[in-house]
C-alpha positions as a LaTeX table, in Angstrom:
\begin{tabular}{lrrr}
\hline
Residue & $x$ (\AA) & $y$ (\AA) & $z$ (\AA) \\
\hline
Met1 & 25.36 & $-21.25$ & $-16.59$ \\
Thr2 & 26.94 & $-24.30$ & $-16.74$ \\
Leu3 & 23.77 & $-27.05$ & $-17.61$ \\
Ser4 & 26.59 & $-29.73$ & $-17.39$ \\
His5 & 27.56 & $-28.71$ & $-14.09$ \\
Arg6 & 23.99 & $-28.74$ & $-12.73$ \\
Ser7 & 22.96 & $-31.40$ & $-14.66$ \\
His8 & 25.81 & $-33.46$ & $-12.60$ \\
Arg9 & 24.34 & $-32.59$ & $-9.34$ \\
Glu10 & 20.97 & $-33.46$ & $-10.04$ \\
Trp11 & 21.71 & $-36.36$ & $-11.31$ \\
Arg12 & 23.98 & $-37.35$ & $-7.90$ \\
Phe13 & 20.62 & $-36.54$ & $-6.56$ \\
Phe14 & 18.42 & $-38.84$ & $-8.25$ \\
Phe15 & 21.16 & $-41.43$ & $-7.01$ \\
Arg16 & 20.78 & $-41.17$ & $-4.35$ \\
Ile17 & 17.68 & $-40.48$ & $-3.60$ \\
Ser18 & 16.71 & $-44.22$ & $-6.03$ \\
Ala19 & 19.10 & $-46.31$ & $-3.38$ \\
Val20 & 17.25 & $-45.15$ & $-0.36$ \\
Ile21 & 14.00 & $-46.12$ & $-2.18$ \\
Ala22 & 15.52 & $-49.40$ & $-3.21$ \\
Phe23 & 16.69 & $-50.06$ & 0.26 \\
Val24 & 13.13 & $-49.68$ & 1.78 \\
Ser25 & 11.79 & $-51.64$ & $-1.11$ \\
Ile26 & 13.87 & $-54.38$ & $-0.32$ \\
Trp27 & 13.10 & $-54.29$ & 3.07 \\
Phe28 & 9.68 & $-54.48$ & 2.37 \\
Gly29 & 10.13 & $-57.01$ & 0.08 \\
Ile30 & 12.00 & $-59.57$ & 2.75 \\
Ala31 & 9.09 & $-58.40$ & 4.68 \\
Ile32 & 6.03 & $-60.19$ & 2.70 \\
Arg33 & 7.67 & $-62.87$ & 1.26 \\
Glu34 & 6.01 & $-65.97$ & 1.65 \\
Pro35 & 8.05 & $-68.87$ & 3.37 \\
Gly36 & 10.32 & $-70.37$ & 2.24 \\
Ser37 & 10.98 & $-68.07$ & $-0.69$ \\
Pro38 & 14.56 & $-67.09$ & $-1.30$ \\
Ile39 & 15.54 & $-63.83$ & 0.17 \\
Ala40 & 17.61 & $-63.63$ & $-3.27$ \\
Ile41 & 14.21 & $-63.83$ & $-5.66$ \\
Ala42 & 12.95 & $-61.08$ & $-3.23$ \\
Ile43 & 15.86 & $-58.89$ & $-3.26$ \\
Val44 & 16.27 & $-58.84$ & $-7.12$ \\
Val45 & 12.04 & $-58.00$ & $-7.35$ \\
Ser46 & 12.14 & $-55.25$ & $-5.13$ \\
Ile47 & 15.39 & $-53.79$ & $-6.89$ \\
Val48 & 14.18 & $-54.40$ & $-10.36$ \\
Thr49 & 10.13 & $-52.93$ & $-8.94$ \\
Ser50 & 11.44 & $-49.20$ & $-6.69$ \\
Leu51 & 13.16 & $-48.74$ & $-10.33$ \\
Ile52 & 10.25 & $-49.00$ & $-12.47$ \\
Val53 & 8.43 & $-47.52$ & $-9.85$ \\
Ala54 & 10.04 & $-44.65$ & $-8.90$ \\
Thr55 & 12.98 & $-43.81$ & $-11.58$ \\
Pro56 & 9.57 & $-41.40$ & $-13.42$ \\
Ile57 & 8.22 & $-40.73$ & $-10.40$ \\
Val58 & 11.91 & $-38.96$ & $-8.58$ \\
Leu59 & 12.47 & $-37.58$ & $-12.72$ \\
Thr60 & 9.23 & $-35.67$ & $-12.97$ \\
Glu61 & 10.05 & $-34.51$ & $-8.72$ \\
Leu62 & 13.21 & $-33.31$ & $-9.95$ \\
Lys63 & 13.68 & $-31.82$ & $-13.51$ \\
Gly64 & 9.37 & $-31.28$ & $-14.13$ \\
His65 & 9.78 & $-27.55$ & $-12.82$ \\
Arg66 & 11.01 & $-27.47$ & $-16.45$ \\
Ile67 & 8.32 & $-28.91$ & $-18.07$ \\
Pro68 & 5.27 & $-26.15$ & $-19.16$ \\
Leu69 & 2.54 & $-28.14$ & $-17.91$ \\
Val70 & 4.34 & $-29.19$ & $-14.84$ \\
Arg71 & 4.37 & $-25.26$ & $-14.13$ \\
Arg72 & 1.63 & $-24.48$ & $-15.43$ \\
Leu73 & $-0.20$ & $-27.14$ & $-12.49$ \\
Arg74 & 1.77 & $-26.12$ & $-10.01$ \\
Arg75 & $-0.07$ & $-23.03$ & $-10.40$ \\
Leu76 & $-3.57$ & $-24.65$ & $-9.22$ \\
Pro77 & $-4.36$ & $-24.82$ & $-4.91$ \\
Leu78 & $-1.97$ & $-26.27$ & $-2.98$ \\
Pro79 & $-4.93$ & $-29.47$ & $-2.17$ \\
Ala80 & $-5.99$ & $-29.19$ & $-6.37$ \\
Tyr81 & $-1.93$ & $-29.54$ & $-7.38$ \\
Phe82 & $-1.38$ & $-32.57$ & $-4.74$ \\
Ala83 & $-4.45$ & $-34.47$ & $-5.69$ \\
Val84 & $-3.25$ & $-33.92$ & $-9.60$ \\
Lys85 & 0.00 & $-35.66$ & $-8.01$ \\
Val86 & $-1.46$ & $-38.62$ & $-6.81$ \\
Val87 & $-3.47$ & $-39.76$ & $-9.62$ \\
Phe88 & 0.12 & $-39.68$ & $-11.62$ \\
Tyr89 & 1.18 & $-41.41$ & $-8.42$ \\
Met90 & $-1.21$ & $-44.09$ & $-9.11$ \\
Val91 & $-1.10$ & $-45.09$ & $-12.63$ \\
Val92 & 2.27 & $-45.09$ & $-12.20$ \\
Ile93 & 2.56 & $-47.35$ & $-9.55$ \\
Val94 & 0.00 & $-50.06$ & $-10.68$ \\
Ala95 & 1.21 & $-49.36$ & $-14.54$ \\
Gly96 & 4.97 & $-50.48$ & $-12.68$ \\
Leu97 & 4.34 & $-53.15$ & $-10.75$ \\
Phe98 & 1.96 & $-54.59$ & $-13.27$ \\
Leu99 & 4.81 & $-53.99$ & $-15.24$ \\
Ser100 & 7.58 & $-56.01$ & $-12.84$ \\
Arg101 & 5.38 & $-58.13$ & $-12.89$ \\
Val102 & 5.30 & $-59.35$ & $-15.97$ \\
Val103 & 9.74 & $-58.62$ & $-16.50$ \\
Met104 & 9.98 & $-60.85$ & $-12.82$ \\
Gln105 & 7.49 & $-63.58$ & $-14.05$ \\
Pro106 & 10.04 & $-66.23$ & $-15.48$ \\
Leu107 & 12.37 & $-65.99$ & $-12.28$ \\
Thr108 & 9.99 & $-65.69$ & $-9.58$ \\
Gly109 & 6.49 & $-67.89$ & $-11.04$ \\
Asp110 & 3.88 & $-65.92$ & $-9.98$ \\
Arg111 & 0.51 & $-65.38$ & $-11.80$ \\
Ile112 & 0.57 & $-62.20$ & $-12.59$ \\
Gly113 & $-2.74$ & $-60.91$ & $-11.60$ \\
Ile114 & $-4.53$ & $-58.96$ & $-8.35$ \\
Asp115 & $-3.49$ & $-60.80$ & $-5.38$ \\
Ala116 & $-3.13$ & $-60.27$ & $-1.96$ \\
Thr117 & 0.78 & $-59.44$ & $-1.95$ \\
Phe118 & $-0.17$ & $-57.11$ & $-5.10$ \\
Arg119 & $-2.46$ & $-55.11$ & $-3.19$ \\
Thr120 & $-0.20$ & $-54.66$ & $-0.12$ \\
Ser121 & 2.44 & $-53.54$ & $-3.34$ \\
Ile122 & 0.44 & $-50.56$ & $-4.16$ \\
Leu123 & $-0.75$ & $-49.91$ & $-0.55$ \\
Phe124 & 2.92 & $-49.69$ & 0.59 \\
Ser125 & 4.14 & $-47.75$ & $-3.49$ \\
Ile126 & 1.46 & $-45.24$ & $-1.98$ \\
Val127 & 2.43 & $-44.73$ & 1.22 \\
Met128 & 6.01 & $-44.05$ & 0.11 \\
Ser129 & 4.97 & $-41.94$ & $-2.91$ \\
Ala130 & 2.94 & $-39.99$ & $-0.51$ \\
Ala131 & 5.60 & $-39.66$ & 2.31 \\
Phe132 & 7.59 & $-38.57$ & $-0.43$ \\
Asn133 & 5.51 & $-35.73$ & $-2.23$ \\
Val134 & 4.36 & $-33.97$ & 1.50 \\
Ala135 & 8.68 & $-33.91$ & 1.49 \\
Leu136 & 9.06 & $-32.70$ & $-1.74$ \\
Glu137 & 6.22 & $-30.02$ & $-1.21$ \\
Ile138 & 7.43 & $-28.98$ & 2.83 \\
Gly139 & 10.87 & $-28.57$ & 0.86 \\
Ser140 & 10.06 & $-26.56$ & $-1.53$ \\
Leu141 & 8.21 & $-24.11$ & 0.53 \\
Leu142 & 10.57 & $-23.81$ & 3.73 \\
Gly143 & 13.80 & $-24.63$ & 1.43 \\
Phe144 & 15.61 & $-27.87$ & 1.30 \\
Arg145 & 18.78 & $-26.51$ & 2.67 \\
Thr146 & 16.75 & $-24.54$ & 5.29 \\
Ile147 & 15.38 & $-27.51$ & 6.40 \\
Arg148 & 18.13 & $-29.65$ & 6.64 \\
Asn149 & 20.00 & $-26.64$ & 8.82 \\
Leu150 & 17.49 & $-26.62$ & 11.24 \\
Leu151 & 17.69 & $-30.62$ & 11.41 \\
Thr152 & 21.11 & $-31.10$ & 11.68 \\
Gly153 & 21.72 & $-27.14$ & 14.28 \\
Arg154 & 23.94 & $-26.51$ & 11.25 \\
Tyr155 & 23.05 & $-22.40$ & 13.02 \\
Val156 & 22.28 & $-22.54$ & 16.32 \\
Arg157 & 25.27 & $-20.75$ & 17.49 \\
Pro158 & 25.65 & $-17.77$ & 14.51 \\
Arg159 & 28.22 & $-18.51$ & 12.10 \\
Arg160 & 30.29 & $-16.39$ & 9.69 \\
Glu161 & 29.97 & $-17.57$ & 5.93 \\
Gln162 & 30.21 & $-16.12$ & 2.31 \\
Arg163 & 26.82 & $-15.60$ & 0.33 \\
Ala164 & 25.49 & $-13.98$ & $-3.19$ \\
Phe165 & 22.29 & $-12.19$ & $-2.50$ \\
Leu166 & 20.09 & $-11.44$ & $-5.32$ \\
Leu167 & 17.07 & $-8.99$ & $-5.12$ \\
Ile168 & 14.85 & $-8.35$ & $-7.29$ \\
Asp169 & 11.99 & $-5.79$ & $-6.99$ \\
Met170 & 9.28 & $-5.19$ & $-9.42$ \\
Lys171 & 9.07 & $-1.94$ & $-11.11$ \\
Asn172 & 6.26 & 0.73 & $-10.88$ \\
Ser173 & 4.10 & $-2.27$ & $-8.04$ \\
Thr174 & 2.30 & 1.76 & $-6.53$ \\
Gly175 & 1.28 & 2.89 & $-10.12$ \\
Leu176 & 0.08 & $-0.82$ & $-10.80$ \\
Ala177 & $-1.65$ & $-0.94$ & $-7.71$ \\
Glu178 & $-3.50$ & 1.93 & $-8.08$ \\
Arg179 & $-4.60$ & 0.74 & $-11.72$ \\
Leu180 & $-5.76$ & $-2.72$ & $-9.89$ \\
Gly181 & $-6.64$ & $-1.94$ & $-6.87$ \\
Pro182 & $-5.42$ & $-4.24$ & $-3.66$ \\
Leu183 & $-7.21$ & $-8.15$ & $-4.78$ \\
Arg184 & $-5.88$ & $-7.70$ & $-8.65$ \\
Phe185 & $-2.52$ & $-6.65$ & $-8.01$ \\
His186 & $-1.94$ & $-9.43$ & $-5.19$ \\
Glu187 & $-2.87$ & $-11.13$ & $-8.08$ \\
Leu188 & 0.37 & $-10.09$ & $-10.21$ \\
Leu189 & 2.37 & $-10.13$ & $-7.83$ \\
Asn190 & 1.74 & $-14.14$ & $-7.04$ \\
Asp191 & 2.27 & $-14.45$ & $-10.56$ \\
Phe192 & 5.13 & $-12.92$ & $-10.77$ \\
Phe193 & 7.05 & $-14.32$ & $-7.32$ \\
Arg194 & 6.09 & $-17.68$ & $-9.49$ \\
Asp195 & 7.73 & $-16.74$ & $-12.01$ \\
Ile196 & 10.67 & $-15.71$ & $-10.39$ \\
Ala197 & 10.04 & $-18.71$ & $-8.35$ \\
Asp198 & 11.05 & $-20.79$ & $-11.12$ \\
Ala199 & 13.57 & $-19.10$ & $-11.82$ \\
Ala200 & 15.43 & $-19.71$ & $-9.12$ \\
Leu201 & 14.39 & $-23.44$ & $-9.51$ \\
Glu202 & 16.36 & $-23.39$ & $-12.10$ \\
Cys203 & 19.34 & $-21.38$ & $-10.64$ \\
Glu204 & 19.59 & $-23.80$ & $-7.94$ \\
Ala205 & 18.68 & $-20.90$ & $-5.66$ \\
Glu206 & 17.46 & $-20.24$ & $-2.16$ \\
Ile207 & 14.55 & $-18.24$ & $-1.80$ \\
Tyr208 & 15.19 & $-16.39$ & 1.20 \\
Lys209 & 12.59 & $-14.14$ & 1.25 \\
Tyr210 & 9.36 & $-12.06$ & 0.00 \\
Val211 & 8.90 & $-8.76$ & 1.41 \\
Gly212 & 6.52 & $-6.93$ & $-0.30$ \\
Asp213 & 7.01 & $-6.84$ & $-3.88$ \\
Glu214 & 10.89 & $-7.58$ & $-3.14$ \\
Ala215 & 12.26 & $-10.83$ & $-3.61$ \\
Ile216 & 15.50 & $-11.84$ & $-1.86$ \\
Leu217 & 17.47 & $-14.76$ & $-3.54$ \\
Thr218 & 20.50 & $-16.45$ & $-2.38$ \\
Trp219 & 23.64 & $-19.15$ & $-2.78$ \\
Ser220 & 26.15 & $-20.02$ & $-1.09$ \\
Gly221 & 29.72 & $-19.23$ & $-2.19$ \\
Ala222 & 30.11 & $-22.52$ & $-3.05$ \\
Asp223 & 27.49 & $-22.34$ & $-5.46$ \\
Ala224 & 27.29 & $-18.89$ & $-5.69$ \\
Leu225 & 30.66 & $-19.01$ & $-7.85$ \\
Gly226 & 31.15 & $-22.22$ & $-9.73$ \\
Asp227 & 28.82 & $-21.55$ & $-12.07$ \\
Gly228 & 27.93 & $-18.36$ & $-11.93$ \\
Asp229 & 24.14 & $-18.94$ & $-11.30$ \\
Cys230 & 23.83 & $-15.81$ & $-9.52$ \\
Leu231 & 24.65 & $-13.66$ & $-12.38$ \\
Ala232 & 22.60 & $-15.31$ & $-15.18$ \\
Cys233 & 19.31 & $-16.02$ & $-12.97$ \\
Pro234 & 17.66 & $-12.09$ & $-13.72$ \\
Phe235 & 17.92 & $-12.80$ & $-16.79$ \\
Val236 & 16.53 & $-16.46$ & $-16.44$ \\
Ala237 & 14.17 & $-14.71$ & $-14.49$ \\
Glu238 & 12.87 & $-12.67$ & $-17.69$ \\
Asp239 & 12.81 & $-15.37$ & $-19.65$ \\
Phe240 & 10.21 & $-17.32$ & $-17.69$ \\
Ile241 & 8.29 & $-13.58$ & $-17.34$ \\
Glu242 & 8.21 & $-13.27$ & $-21.48$ \\
Ala243 & 7.04 & $-16.76$ & $-21.85$ \\
Asn244 & 4.30 & $-15.43$ & $-19.84$ \\
Arg245 & 3.39 & $-12.33$ & $-21.87$ \\
Ala246 & 0.43 & $-13.48$ & $-23.56$ \\
Arg247 & $-0.83$ & $-14.20$ & $-19.88$ \\
Tyr248 & 0.00 & $-11.29$ & $-18.05$ \\
Leu249 & $-1.95$ & $-9.06$ & $-20.64$ \\
Ala250 & $-5.10$ & $-10.98$ & $-20.93$ \\
Arg251 & $-5.33$ & $-10.91$ & $-16.83$ \\
Phe252 & $-3.26$ & $-7.63$ & $-16.28$ \\
Gly253 & $-3.08$ & $-5.17$ & $-19.53$ \\
Glu254 & 0.48 & $-5.29$ & $-18.35$ \\
Val255 & 3.96 & $-7.60$ & $-18.34$ \\
Pro256 & 5.73 & $-7.14$ & $-15.22$ \\
Ala257 & 9.30 & $-5.60$ & $-14.83$ \\
Phe258 & 11.16 & $-5.76$ & $-12.14$ \\
Arg259 & 15.55 & $-4.34$ & $-11.11$ \\
Ala260 & 17.66 & $-6.61$ & $-9.43$ \\
Ala261 & 20.94 & $-6.10$ & $-8.10$ \\
Ser262 & 23.34 & $-8.51$ & $-6.63$ \\
His263 & 26.06 & $-8.53$ & $-3.71$ \\
Phe264 & 28.95 & $-11.20$ & $-2.62$ \\
Gly265 & 30.88 & $-11.13$ & 1.08 \\
Glu266 & 30.47 & $-12.22$ & 4.18 \\
Ile267 & 27.50 & $-12.30$ & 6.47 \\
Val268 & 26.41 & $-13.99$ & 10.22 \\
Thr269 & 23.43 & $-16.48$ & 9.54 \\
Gly270 & 22.28 & $-18.02$ & 12.64 \\
Glu271 & 18.57 & $-19.34$ & 13.75 \\
Ile272 & 16.31 & $-16.75$ & 15.16 \\
Gly273 & 12.85 & $-16.39$ & 16.80 \\
Asp274 & 11.35 & $-19.03$ & 19.58 \\
Val275 & 8.12 & $-19.87$ & 18.68 \\
Arg276 & 8.33 & $-19.66$ & 14.82 \\
Arg277 & 11.58 & $-20.54$ & 14.49 \\
Glu278 & 14.04 & $-19.47$ & 10.60 \\
Ile279 & 17.40 & $-18.98$ & 9.04 \\
Ala280 & 18.44 & $-15.01$ & 9.18 \\
Tyr281 & 20.92 & $-13.67$ & 7.09 \\
Val282 & 22.49 & $-10.02$ & 9.29 \\
Gly283 & 25.47 & $-8.15$ & 8.06 \\
Asp284 & 26.53 & $-5.59$ & 6.02 \\
Thr285 & 26.54 & $-8.38$ & 3.08 \\
Leu286 & 22.64 & $-7.53$ & 2.26 \\
Asn287 & 23.02 & $-4.18$ & 3.12 \\
Val288 & 24.95 & $-3.44$ & 0.62 \\
Ala289 & 22.85 & $-5.49$ & $-1.82$ \\
Ala290 & 20.26 & $-3.33$ & $-1.18$ \\
Arg291 & 21.88 & $-0.12$ & $-1.67$ \\
Leu292 & 22.26 & $-1.39$ & $-5.18$ \\
Leu293 & 19.16 & $-2.08$ & $-5.67$ \\
Glu294 & 18.21 & 1.70 & $-5.45$ \\
Ala295 & 21.22 & 2.73 & $-7.06$ \\
Ala296 & 19.32 & 0.43 & $-10.03$ \\
Lys297 & 16.70 & 2.64 & $-10.07$ \\
Glu298 & 18.47 & 5.89 & $-9.24$ \\
Leu299 & 20.83 & 4.86 & $-12.52$ \\
Gly300 & 17.90 & 3.55 & $-14.99$ \\
Arg301 & 20.06 & 0.06 & $-15.10$ \\
Asp302 & 17.98 & $-2.73$ & $-15.27$ \\
Val303 & 20.45 & $-5.16$ & $-13.43$ \\
Leu304 & 23.74 & $-3.85$ & $-11.22$ \\
Val305 & 25.94 & $-6.11$ & $-9.83$ \\
Ser306 & 28.96 & $-5.36$ & $-7.72$ \\
Thr307 & 32.61 & $-5.98$ & $-8.97$ \\
Asp308 & 33.01 & $-7.76$ & $-5.81$ \\
Leu309 & 30.50 & $-10.77$ & $-7.10$ \\
Leu310 & 31.70 & $-9.90$ & $-11.13$ \\
Glu311 & 35.39 & $-10.60$ & $-10.28$ \\
His312 & 35.31 & $-14.25$ & $-8.92$ \\
Ala313 & 31.85 & $-15.82$ & $-10.58$ \\
Thr314 & 31.68 & $-17.23$ & $-14.22$ \\
Leu315 & 29.98 & $-13.98$ & $-16.64$ \\
Ala316 & 27.72 & $-16.34$ & $-19.27$ \\
Ala317 & 29.18 & $-16.03$ & $-22.63$ \\
Glu318 & 25.34 & $-14.59$ & $-23.58$ \\
Leu319 & 25.58 & $-11.79$ & $-20.88$ \\
Lys320 & 28.12 & $-8.65$ & $-20.67$ \\
Ala321 & 29.49 & $-6.03$ & $-17.71$ \\
Glu322 & 29.66 & $-2.54$ & $-17.93$ \\
Lys323 & 31.49 & $-0.85$ & $-15.33$ \\
Leu324 & 30.21 & 2.45 & $-13.91$ \\
Pro325 & 31.67 & 4.94 & $-11.80$ \\
Thr326 & 31.84 & 3.33 & $-7.87$ \\
Leu327 & 29.41 & 4.29 & $-5.36$ \\
Ala328 & 28.96 & 5.57 & $-2.26$ \\
Val329 & 27.72 & 2.93 & 0.28 \\
Arg330 & 26.89 & 4.84 & 4.17 \\
Gly331 & 28.85 & 2.95 & 6.41 \\
Arg332 & 30.94 & 1.80 & 4.52 \\
Glu333 & 34.42 & 3.62 & 4.20 \\
Ala334 & 36.17 & 2.40 & 0.60 \\
Pro335 & 33.46 & 2.94 & $-2.15$ \\
Leu336 & 32.00 & 0.01 & $-4.29$ \\
Gly337 & 33.02 & $-0.76$ & $-7.38$ \\
Ile338 & 29.63 & $-1.77$ & $-9.31$ \\
Ala339 & 28.63 & $-2.71$ & $-13.15$ \\
Ala340 & 25.27 & $-2.69$ & $-15.41$ \\
Leu341 & 25.01 & $-6.63$ & $-16.75$ \\
Ala342 & 22.67 & $-7.09$ & $-19.93$ \\
Arg343 & 22.75 & $-9.26$ & $-22.74$ \\
Ala344 & 25.28 & $-9.33$ & $-25.10$ \\
\hline
\end{tabular}
């Protein structure tokens, strides 16, 4: 995986969000300034305040999934996790507003204390942070690109596009369900999918859906081929599961393992449904990926990838690919070239 490429995209997103927050902060600062006070001073104070308050919040939301403590907090029930974030926001907001007053006091001449303007600023910051928090949670639940595509109507009419898919299927799920029972197995499956979700975040994949004990991840063509994240993602997921080995053993007596398969090709993407609308992918590419997953079990391999994807995506230096005999796929005239991936 190319960390510099991913970091570049993250920082680009950070600056865009910061610019939007600064713009809203300027509007608010001008609206609450005292009559007769210079607009220029209000603009400068608003920009400085937005930088002090918003920067730690946005950075935490953007890069927090890589911090072990934040990943553990994400496993809390949603109301509890939301409450923790609100408390964090409150501390940052109050401390940031005080710091902004101290920094800007030589320019504004305002006394350092709690007055009507300060209380109004706290209320405004809390409302903005809560709205930002809700938007992030909804985006995490449904997928930011899915929401964007639904809002913009990108897929109102089906369209063809190139996509990579990664299917991850838990091994021996039937045996685990029999040993643990349905409730305990559901807890294990939930923890397993959380580790897969962490890997998806790290590799910038969209989680298309969960089907039974299987997770389906996807990337657009440019994202899939640009830095090879789709090839490395199964091994990133392995690392997250291994990092939680002790917790799995303590709770369930076993560490889950999985098989994975990746394929790349043309897919038809479009909105589907009426009461409950979603983006659906239809076509041979997803079917071939499913057949690859079946072949992984038949061949005793943990990670299989089609040569269609392998020939176009960047393979990380820490990974190696072993070419295997071609695979016959029902409904496909030409045999499918496949390879097994492993750590080098």
